[in-house]
MARROVEX-59470 format. One line per field, with one value per residue (C-alpha): z, y, x. Coordinates in steps of 0.5 Angstrom, whole numbers, plus 2048, in hexadecimal, padded with zeros to 3 digits. Layout:
% residues N
c3 <- Z; ...
c2 <- Y; ...
c1 <- X; ...
//
This chain:
% residues 116
c3 <- 870; 878; 878; 874; 878; 87E; 87C; 87A; 881; 884; 880; 881; 889; 888; 885; 88A; 890; 88C; 88C; 894; 895; 891; 895; 89B; 89B; 899; 89F; 8A3; 8A0; 8A1; 8A8; 8AA; 8A6; 8AB; 8B1; 8AF; 8AD; 8B4; 8B8; 8B4; 8B6; 8BD; 8BE; 8BA; 8BE; 8C4; 8C2; 8C0; 8C7; 8CB; 8C8; 8CE; 8CE; 8C7; 8C3; 8C7; 8CC; 8C5; 8C8; 8C4; 8C6; 8C9; 8C7; 8CE; 8CE; 8C8; 8CB; 8D1; 8CE; 8C9; 8CF; 8D3; 8CD; 8CC; 8D3; 8D3; 8CD; 8D0; 8D6; 8D1; 8CE; 8D5; 8D7; 8D0; 8D1; 8D8; 8D5; 8D0; 8D5; 8DA; 8D4; 8D2; 8D9; 8D9; 8D2; 8D5; 8DB; 8D7; 8D2; 8D8; 8DB; 8D4; 8D4; 8DB; 8D9; 8D4; 8D8; 8DD; 8D8; 8D5; 8DC; 8DD; 8D7; 8D8; 8DF; 8DC
c2 <- 92A; 92A; 927; 921; 920; 921; 91C; 917; 918; 916; 910; 90E; 90F; 90B; 905; 905; 906; 900; 8FC; 8FD; 8FB; 8F5; 8F3; 8F5; 8F0; 8EA; 8EC; 8EC; 8E5; 8E2; 8E4; 8E1; 8DB; 8DB; 8DC; 8D6; 8D2; 8D4; 8D2; 8CB; 8C9; 8CB; 8C6; 8C1; 8C2; 8C1; 8BB; 8B8; 8BA; 8B9; 8B6; 8B8; 8BF; 8C1; 8C0; 8BC; 8C2; 8C6; 8CC; 8CF; 8CD; 8D4; 8D5; 8D5; 8CD; 8CC; 8CF; 8CB; 8C5; 8C6; 8C7; 8C1; 8BD; 8C0; 8BF; 8B8; 8B7; 8BA; 8B5; 8AF; 8B1; 8B2; 8AB; 8A8; 8AB; 8A8; 8A1; 8A1; 8A3; 89D; 899; 89B; 899; 893; 891; 893; 88F; 889; 889; 889; 883; 880; 881; 87F; 879; 878; 879; 874; 86E; 86F; 86F; 869; 865; 867; 864; 85D
c1 <- 891; 891; 88A; 88C; 893; 88E; 889; 88F; 892; 88B; 88A; 891; 88F; 889; 88C; 891; 88C; 888; 88E; 890; 888; 889; 890; 88C; 887; 88C; 890; 88A; 888; 88F; 88F; 888; 88A; 891; 88D; 888; 88E; 892; 88B; 88B; 892; 892; 88C; 88F; 896; 891; 88E; 894; 897; 891; 88B; 886; 889; 886; 881; 87C; 87B; 879; 87D; 883; 88A; 88D; 894; 897; 894; 898; 89E; 89D; 89C; 8A2; 8A7; 8A4; 8A6; 8AD; 8AE; 8AC; 8B0; 8B6; 8B5; 8B5; 8BC; 8BF; 8BC; 8BE; 8C6; 8C5; 8C3; 8C9; 8CE; 8CB; 8CB; 8D3; 8D5; 8D2; 8D5; 8DB; 8DA; 8D8; 8DE; 8E3; 8DF; 8E0; 8E7; 8E8; 8E5; 8E9; 8F0; 8ED; 8EB; 8F3; 8F5; 8F1; 8F3; 8FB; 8FA; 8F7
//
């Protein structure tokens, strides 16, 4: 009886080990695929950001290069937003001045018509 139980336990353990091995192979495959996708993504980012920096040299792009390029793009984007805000303020100011001038002209016209 003990021998049967031992064989059953052994068989169960062996099955679990085979399943763990299968899962490990799948995980390794997933990790390798993810690494390849990351490398492809980094290269595409660099090609989009700076075509001369990636692909043409034949070297793989480092994570630091991608990070620096993304930081540069973020900084440029921030500067663009600040410039846009500045231009919007300037436009609003000029529109207000134009409106004031138009109102003054209208008052002037009315005054002129009354005088005539």
